[in-house]
C-alpha positions as CSV (number, residue, x, y, z in Angstrom):
1,M,6.7,12.8,-6.3
2,K,4.4,12.9,-9.2
3,I,0.7,13.3,-8.4
4,R,-2.4,14.4,-10.3
5,Q,-4.3,17.6,-9.8
6,N,-7.6,18.8,-11.2
7,V,-10.5,21.0,-10.2
8,R,-11.9,18.3,-7.9
9,H,-8.7,18.5,-5.8
10,F,-9.3,22.2,-5.3
11,A,-13.0,21.7,-4.6
12,A,-12.0,19.1,-1.9
13,K,-9.5,21.5,-0.4
14,Q,-12.3,24.1,0.0
15,A,-15.0,21.6,1.1
16,L,-12.8,19.9,3.8
17,T,-13.0,22.9,6.1
18,L,-16.8,23.5,5.7
19,P,-19.3,22.5,8.4
20,V,-21.6,19.5,7.5
21,V,-20.0,19.1,4.1
22,G,-16.4,18.7,5.4
23,P,-16.9,15.4,7.3
24,R,-18.8,13.9,4.3
25,V,-16.0,14.9,1.9
26,R,-13.4,13.6,4.3
27,E,-15.2,10.2,4.6
28,R,-15.5,9.9,0.9
29,L,-11.8,10.8,0.3
30,V,-10.7,8.3,2.9
31,G,-12.7,5.6,1.2
32,L,-11.3,6.5,-2.2
33,H,-7.7,6.3,-0.9
34,V,-8.4,3.0,0.8
35,D,-9.8,1.6,-2.5
36,V,-6.9,2.9,-4.6
37,F,-4.2,1.6,-2.3
38,G,-6.1,-1.5,-1.4
39,E,-6.0,-2.5,-5.1
40,K,-2.2,-2.2,-5.0
41,A,-1.9,-4.6,-2.0
42,A,-0.3,-8.0,-2.5
43,E,-2.8,-10.7,-3.3
44,G,-4.7,-11.8,-0.2
45,R,-3.4,-8.8,1.9
46,R,-6.0,-6.1,1.1
47,E,-8.6,-7.0,3.7
48,E,-6.2,-7.2,6.6
49,R,-4.7,-3.8,5.7
50,E,-7.8,-1.8,5.1
51,P,-8.7,-0.9,8.7
52,R,-5.3,0.5,9.3
53,M,-5.3,2.4,6.0
54,E,-8.8,3.8,6.7
55,A,-7.7,5.3,10.1
56,F,-4.3,6.3,8.9
57,F,-5.7,8.2,5.9
58,D,-8.3,9.8,8.1
59,N,-5.5,11.3,10.2
60,T,-3.6,12.5,7.2
61,F,-6.4,14.9,6.3
62,D,-5.5,16.8,9.5
63,T,-2.0,16.9,8.2
64,Y,-3.3,18.2,4.9
65,V,-5.3,21.0,6.5
66,A,-2.3,21.9,8.8
67,A,0.0,22.1,5.7
68,L,-2.5,24.4,3.9
69,E,-2.7,26.6,7.0
70,A,1.1,26.8,7.1
71,G,1.0,28.2,3.6
72,S,1.7,25.1,1.4
73,P,0.0,25.1,-2.0
74,E,-2.6,22.4,-2.5
75,A,-0.2,20.1,-4.4
76,E,2.4,20.2,-1.7
77,A,-0.1,19.7,1.1
78,R,-1.4,16.7,-0.6
79,E,2.0,15.4,-1.4
80,I,2.9,15.6,2.2
81,T,0.1,13.2,3.1
82,H,1.1,10.8,0.4
83,I,4.7,10.8,1.7
84,Q,3.3,10.0,5.2
85,A,1.4,7.0,3.7
86,N,4.6,5.8,1.9
87,F,6.5,6.0,5.1
88,D,3.9,3.8,6.7
89,F,3.9,1.4,3.8
90,Y,7.7,1.1,4.0
91,N,7.6,0.6,7.8
92,H,5.2,-2.4,7.2
93,G,7.1,-3.8,4.2
94,W,4.2,-3.0,1.9
95,T,6.6,-2.0,-0.8
96,E,4.3,-3.0,-3.6
97,M,2.0,-0.2,-2.5
98,M,4.6,2.6,-2.5
99,E,4.4,5.5,-4.9
100,F,8.2,6.1,-5.0
101,P,11.1,3.7,-4.4
102,A,12.3,3.1,-0.9
103,D,15.7,4.6,-1.6
104,E,14.0,8.0,-2.0
105,L,12.5,8.1,1.5
106,G,15.2,10.3,2.9
107,E,14.9,12.8,0.0
108,H,11.2,13.1,0.3
109,Y,11.5,13.6,4.1
110,G,14.2,16.2,3.6
111,R,12.1,18.4,1.3
112,Y,9.5,18.9,4.0
113,R,11.8,18.5,7.0
114,D,10.7,21.8,8.7
115,F,7.0,20.9,8.5
116,F,7.7,17.3,9.5
117,E,9.8,18.3,12.5
118,A,7.3,20.9,13.6
119,H,4.7,18.2,13.8
120,E,6.9,15.3,15.1
121,I,6.6,13.4,11.9
122,T,9.5,11.0,11.1
123,I,9.9,8.1,8.7
124,A,9.5,5.7,11.7
125,D,6.5,7.7,13.1
126,P,4.7,9.0,10.0
127,L,1.7,10.5,11.7
128,G,3.6,12.4,14.4
129,E,1.1,14.5,16.3
130,F,-1.7,13.8,13.9
131,R,-3.6,11.1,15.8
132,R,-7.2,12.2,16.1
133,V,-8.3,8.6,15.2
134,A,-6.7,5.5,16.7
135,V,-4.8,3.5,14.1
136,P,-5.1,-0.3,14.4
137,A,-2.1,-2.6,13.9
138,A,-1.9,-4.6,10.7
139,P,0.4,-7.5,9.7
140,S,3.8,-6.5,8.3
141,T,5.8,-8.1,5.5
142,P,9.3,-7.1,6.5
143,E,10.9,-9.7,4.2
144,R,9.8,-7.4,1.2
145,L,12.3,-4.8,2.4
146,D,15.2,-7.1,1.5
147,E,14.5,-6.9,-2.2
148,P,11.7,-4.3,-2.5
149,E,9.4,-4.5,-5.5
150,H,7.7,-1.2,-6.5
151,P,5.4,-1.9,-9.4
152,Y,3.5,1.4,-8.8
153,A,6.4,3.6,-7.9
154,E,7.8,6.3,-10.1
155,G,11.3,7.3,-9.2
156,G,13.2,10.4,-10.1
157,F,10.6,12.9,-8.8
158,A,12.1,13.4,-5.3
159,D,13.4,16.9,-5.8
160,D,10.0,18.7,-6.1
161,V,6.3,18.1,-6.4
162,Y,5.4,17.2,-10.0
163,V,1.8,17.5,-11.1
164,E,0.2,15.7,-14.0
165,T,-2.7,17.9,-15.2
166,A,-6.0,16.7,-16.7
167,D,-4.5,16.9,-20.2
168,G,-1.4,14.9,-19.3
169,E,1.1,17.7,-19.0
170,V,3.5,17.4,-16.1
171,V,4.3,20.7,-14.4
172,V,6.6,21.4,-11.5
173,G,5.0,22.8,-8.3
174,G,1.4,22.4,-9.2
175,Q,-1.2,24.5,-10.8
176,S,-2.7,27.8,-9.6
177,E,-6.1,27.4,-8.0
178,P,-8.9,28.3,-10.4
179,A,-11.0,31.3,-9.4
180,D,-14.3,29.6,-9.9
181,V,-13.9,26.4,-7.8
182,D,-17.2,25.1,-6.4
183,P,-16.8,23.1,-3.2
184,S,-19.9,21.1,-4.3
185,D,-17.7,19.5,-6.9
186,A,-15.7,17.7,-4.2
187,P,-16.1,13.9,-3.8
188,G,-18.7,13.1,-1.2
189,V,-20.8,16.3,-1.5
190,D,-23.1,14.5,-3.9
191,D,-23.2,10.8,-3.1
192,D,-24.0,10.0,-6.7
193,V,-20.7,11.5,-7.9
194,S,-18.1,8.9,-8.8
195,A,-14.4,9.1,-8.1
């Protein structure tokens, strides 16, 4: 999968585990993800999907921290959570929101099979054991699975994590964490900071 990575991602990584600041950063990041993916929802579907996305994304931050604790680099830990979201989008027929084509689901699962199996994550059950917050149901559009449309998906990146840097360069595996990361640069630490 191709994702972006900049200093704010590393700041968020540090801030998420801090007392007081961590919950604020988590809340802000959940809101940012709901906004980004909500904009990709089919016309008239965003509002009915947002409660599920909010709870689902909240749970994936537990996955993110667990992946980091298991030794995953920041880009891989974040990619794992995006793969979880894409599994859920697929399961609901929300193919227009997917970041990679449906025919790459198995490849993405396979790359992180050990982590996913250790935490009971499957394509059919994308949260596995990460269910701190109850996730409400949302209407599905299974008919979209017959001929899936993926206007926001980028195929061909299923063999590794590909990171687009701030200057537009695409690197395999992600960047090294800068030595001078300040957790206060994370979204949500300063409520006046924009996404």
